[in-house]
N, C-alpha and C positions, 0 to 999 in steps of 0.2 A: 529654539526658534526654528521653524521650518522654512523651506523655500517659499511656501504659499504665503506665510505671514509677512515675509520680506517684501512681497509685491505691493503691500499697502503703502510703502514708503517710496519716495522718489528714487530713481535708479541709482543715483550717486550715493545716497545714504545707504541703500541696500547693499551696494558693492562694498562700501566701507565697513558695514557690519560683518559681511562675509569674511573680509580680510582680517578684521579683529578677532572673530571667532577662530579663524585658522591659526592666528598667532598664539591664541590661548590654548590651542590643542583641542578645541571643542568641535566634534564632527558636525557637519551640516548635510542636509539632503539635497543641496543644490546640484551636485554632479549627477545624481540619479534623476532629479526632476528634469534636467535639461537633456538627458540622454534619450535618443530616439529608439533605443533598444527596448525589448519587452522581456519581462521575467516570466518564465513558465516552469511548471513542475516537470521534472524528468524522471523521477522515481519517488514512490511513496511506500510506506508500510502503515496500515491502519492501526491505531492504538487500541489496546484492549486492557481492561482491568484484570488483575490476577484473581483467581477464584480460590475458594476454600478447599481444604483437603478432603471434603466429603464427596467430591466429584470424581467420576471414573477415570479421568485423564490427569496425570501429574503436570504441574506447570514447568518443571525443569529449571526452576529459578533458584538462585542462592538466597539465603536469608536476607543478606544485605551486601552492598559493596562499601568499603571503607578504606580510604587512602589507596585506591586502586584505579587503574586505567582500563577501560574497555575499548577495544578496537573492533569496528564492524565494517564489513565490506558490502558494497552495493553496486550493482551494474546499472548505469544510466541507460535511458532509451535514446534521447537526442542530446547533442552537445551544445556548448555555448562558450562565450568569451570569458564570463565570470561565473562564480558559483556561490550559493548560500545553502546553509542547512537549516532545518527546523527541528527543534528539540521539544518534546511534549511531556508535560506533567499533568496530563488530562485527568488521571485517576489518583494522583497523590493527595494525601491529607496534610502534607507539610511542604515547605519550599524545597525545590530540587536545586542544589548548589553545584554548579559546574566550576571547577577550579581552573581548568584550561581545556582548550579544544584545538584540533588541527584536522585539516582535510588534505589528502594527498592521493596521487595515483597509487593504486595497489602495486606492490612489488611482485616479483616472480613467485614468492610465497606470500600468502594473504596476510600474514602477520607482519610483513615488512612494508616499508614505505618507499615510494618513488618521489618525484617532484611534488612539493606541497606548499601549503601556506598555513600560518597560524590563523585562528578564527577569533573574532571579537563580536561582542554583542553590545550595540549602542556605544561603541568605542572602547569597551572594557573587555579584558581577557577573562575575567570572572563574571559569572551571572548567577542570580538567584531567581528561579522561575516559580511564581506563586502556585499554590494548589489549583488545579483545573485549567491552568494556562499553558501557553506554548510561547517559545521565543524563536525569532528568526535572526540568524547571524547577519553581520554586515557582509557586503560582497567581498569575496576572496578573489584575488587576481590569479586565478587558475583556469586556464583554457581547457575545456573538456571536449573530447570527440565523442560522437555517437558510439554507444555500446562500450565505453570505457568502464573499467572497474575502479572504484574509489574506496579508500580506507578512511574512515572517520573515527578519530580517537577522542574520547572524553575522559577527563580526570575527575574523580569523585572524591573530594577531600573529607567529607563527613559521612557518618553512617547513613547509607541511602538504601532503603528498601525498594526493590523494583516493582513499584505499584503500577506503573504504566509500561506495558510490554507488547510485543507481537509474538504470539506463541509459535506459529509454524514458520519460522524464518527460513528453513532449508539452506542456511548459510552459516558457516562456522564464525563465531565471534570469539575474541581472545581477551583474557583478563590477566593482568599482571600487577604486581605490587608497585606502589609509588606513582609518581607523575612520569609517565613514559610517552606522553603525546608526541614528543619530538624525536623519540628513539626510532632510528631506521630499522633496527632489528629489535623487536620487542622481546623481553623476557617473559615468557608465558607460564602462568601457574595453573590456569584452568581454561576451559572452553565451554561455550554454549551454542545451541542452535536456535535459540530465541533471539529476538531483537529487543534492546532496551532503550527507551526514550527517543531514539532517532525516528522521526516520522516522515521526513520529506527532504528531497534535494531539489533545488531550483537552479536553473541556468538562465543567463542573460543572452538573448539572441538578437541579432541585428535586423530581423524581419519577422513578420507574422507567420506563425506556424500553427499546426492543428494538434489537438490533444484528445485522446480517447481514454476513458476509464473502464477497466474491467471490474465490475462490482459483483462479488459473489462470495462463495463459501470455500471449503477446503479444495474443491476441484479447481477453482481459480487461484487459490493460495498455493497450489502445486503439491499438495500432500501426496506422498509416495514417489515423487520425482527424485532424481539423484541430487543429494545434498552437494552444494558448492558448484553445481553444473549449470544453474540458471536454465532449467528445462521445464519451467511452468509454461502453460499455453500463452499467457501474456508475454513471457520472455521470447518465445518463438515468434509471436506476432510483432514484437518490437524489432526483432532482427529483420523481418520481412518488410517492415515499414520504415526502416532507418533511411533508406534512399529517398523516401517520400517526405522525410522530415516531419513525421507524425509521432508525437510523444505517446507512449503507452504507459499508463499508470495502473498498478495492480492494487485494487482495494478489496482483495479477497481476505476473508477471515475464516480459518477453519472452525467449523461448528456454527457458522453464522446462519441465522434464520430470518425470515421475513417478519414474523410476528412476535417472537419471544427472544429474550436475552439470556445469555449465560457466558458463552465464549465470545465475548464482545456484545455490544448493544445490537438490538434488532435493526433490521434494514430501515424501517421507517424513522428510527431515532438517529441513525448515523448518516443518512443519505446526503444531507446538506454538508456536513463536515467532510466526508470521505469522497464525495463526488463533486457536488456543485461548489464547494468551497475552494477548489483549486483554480488558479487563473487560466482563462482561455480554454475551458473544456468545450469541445464541440459535440461529443457523443459519449454515450455510456452503453455498455453491453451488460445486461442483467442476467446472471445465471445463479439463481437462488430459489430455494423452496424444497429441495430434497430433504434437508434436515427437519423442516417443519413436518414433513410426511414420515420420515424414518425414526425420529427420536421417540415419539409416544410408544410406551410399552417396553422401553429399554431401561437400563439403570440410570438414565438421565431423569427418570421419574417424572416425565411430562404428563400433563392431563390428556384428555381424549384427543383423537385425531382431529385436526381442524377440518372444517368443511371447504369444499372447492370455492364456495362463494367468499369465504373470508380470505383465502389466498389470492383470489382474483381481485378482491377489493384492495389488497396491499399492492399488487402490481399497478392497479389503476391510480393509487396515490403516488407511486413513483413516476408514472407517466405524466400525471398532472404537474408534479413539482419540476420535472425536467423541462416540460414544455413552457412553464412559466419563466424559465431562465433561458429559453431559446436553445436548449440542448436536445439533440437527437437521441432517442432512446431505442435500443435494439433488444428484443427479447430472445433469450436462448432457451431451447427446450431442455428439459431435465433428462439426464443420462439414465440408461438402464441400471438396475441395482439389485436384481435377484441374487440371493446368496450373500448380500453385502454384510460384512463384519461378523459373520457367524462365529468366528474363532476369536472374538475379542470381547471385552466387557460390554460392548454395545450390541451383543447378540439380540435378535428379535427386531433388528432394524428393518427387515423386509417382511412383508406378508402380502397375500393376494389382495386384501382390502387396500393396502397402501399402494400396490401396483395399479389398481383401478383408479385411485385418486391421481397418481402421476399421469396416467393416460388422459384423464379428463383435463388436467392442467395443460398438458402438451397440446391437446386438441384446441383449447382456447387460445394458447399462444400462437399456434399456426393459423387459426381461422378467424379470429376475432377482428383482425385488422387494426387493433388499438395501439400496438407498437408501431414505430416508424418502419421497422424492418425486422426480420427474424433470422437467427442462426440455428439451423436444425442439427444441434449436436447429437440428439437422440438418434436420428436417422443415420448419422455418420459413424457413430461408435457402437451401435448394437450388433449383436451376432445375428446374421440373417436367418439362421436356422433356429435360434432361440432368442427372439427379439426382446425378451424381458431381461436378458443378460448382456453384459459388455462383450464385444468381440474379443476372443482369446488373444489376438495380436495386440490389443490395446489395454488389456486387463493387468493391473499391477499385482494382482493376486488376492486382493481383499474384495474384489467384485463390486467396488464402489468407485475407486479412484483409477483413472488411466495411468499407464506407465509413460515413460518419456516419449515413446513412439506415438502413443495415443494423444498426448498433449501437443505434439508437433502436428499431427493430423488435424486436430481441432483448429489450430491457428491457420492452417492452409486453406480453410474454406471461408475465411474472412477477407474480403477485398476492400481496398480503400474507398471505392465508390459506395459501398454499403455504409461505411462509417460517416462519410461526408455528404451522403444523399446525392451523389453525382452518377449513380448507375444509369445506364441507358435503359 
């Protein structure tokens, strides 16, 4: 029985029912209903389905986890007085059974715990998440500061194939035998750099704040940035905006495309879930399209190069959907990519024809006026002497992804006024 249904009764009867439920140990939503505070996402990792072995890139996943604990570390953007986690079984074909869970401040070593709280789901420590569903934990009484690193531990008692994951985690996750969710010092048997099942962290705040989502591909996901350092461009942006109390959510998926799916669903399929589905989103920065251009002709075995009209049509769909929800949408120009991935299984990613298409798309982003604002990442990251290439100071070495310095420079050109529509 919810707080809403209790309002149908006279106040004295409603109060008596609440007392009775409390005595029976049955949780009610009354405390959260009466709270003036607001729940907002402070960190996310967009779920992906695992792919088959015939694809050029390995998943890096174990066959399954069984009677094991996985501990994952995430750095929040804004803080709050209480915290919840979101666990996703979006792509599972069987229930995802969680035997126990805990959230804590990350210790000096990421596999260790600081102050923390056990997690429950609808009042229970164990939860079974149906295929295709997600579960939000009950509020944990753990105060979180902006830019804190948290460790989330999940115990998986049954054979659990990692059907739902986030491939390019750029963060070490720790796996150990048995139920170690409460262990301050975890006994580690294996590590991953992917994320499993954990899809969001929510914090409760006493006032209204703003939220921006970075919606993109591997360049937003931080590919080639330093692992465990939180040097993706949305991380640098979160550091810059922490004093402004603006949450920054990274909805990047490496390999993501506007029109087609493989490493995650296409942009049109996941926009509502990964952007509009989070509470209190004010704006979204869209940096996507380079994989639609680069993949054709590689071992990804895509069909022919898409037309500019099809790509622009996808951008227009995202713009329309954002505006229907009152969300400000900022277009980001596609970065230079000459020479990209020549020494990898994705060789053939660049060609003169593909470069011409990138230039046409960037011209439309800059000049059409259809986005609410633009971020010209192309102009900022290109080599002035060879504008089809990344500037050497920003190039990670694969000629597609920036290095840490490049990601930091990208974040530096984004101002709060651009995100909130308050520029002079």
